[in-house]
N, C-alpha and C positions, 0 to 999 in steps of 0.2 A: 479444445480448451487445454491450456497448459496446467501442469500440476503446481501445487503450492511452493515447492522448493524452487522451481524455475521462476515463479513470480517473485519470490523473496530475493533471489539473486539479482534479477533485473531491477527490482525496486531499490535494492541496496546500491547497485551501480549508479542509478539515477540520483540517489541521495548523495553519494560521494561526489558527484559532479555538480551538484547544486550549491549555490552560495550559502555560506554559513548563516544560520538564523532565518533563512528564507522560508516562506510557506511551502515552496516546492520541496525543500529539504525535509522539513518536518513531516509533510504528507508522505513522501517516499519512505522515510524511516518508519512511519506508522504502518505502511503497507508491508514493508520488509519484515518487521517484527511480527505483525499479525499473521502473515502467510507462513512464516517459519514456525509459528507456535499453534497453528490450527491444523486439523486433519484433512480438510478439503476446502475447495473454493467456496462452497455454500456456507460453511461455518466461518470462513474468513470474511465473507461479505456481510454476514450477520454481525460479526464482531465489530467491523468497521462502522456499522450503523450506530454504535454506542460511543464513538469518539466525541470528545469535546475539546475545544470549542467548535462551534458549528462550521467555521471557515476551514478548519483542519479536516473535519469530517467530510465536508463537501469535496475538498481537493483530494483527499485520500480515496474516496469512493470513485471519483472521476478517473484518477490514475489507475486504480485497481481494475475498473471496468475496461479501460483502454488496454491495459496489459493482458487481461484475461482473454481478450478476443484476438490478440495479435498472433 
């Protein structure tokens, strides 16, 4: 499993490449910020569970889970 800073960098790269205003961009930014500000992947995952609205939470968790296992 990758560390939080690696996940934050990858998520930011994806956010930068996503269309402005898109769900993908918002979710990737959420993952980048969360990973950059939490101490480990477990805390990051728990923090993402609190995102709102639901569609952003779901997209962010799916992205996080995908990045965490790569």
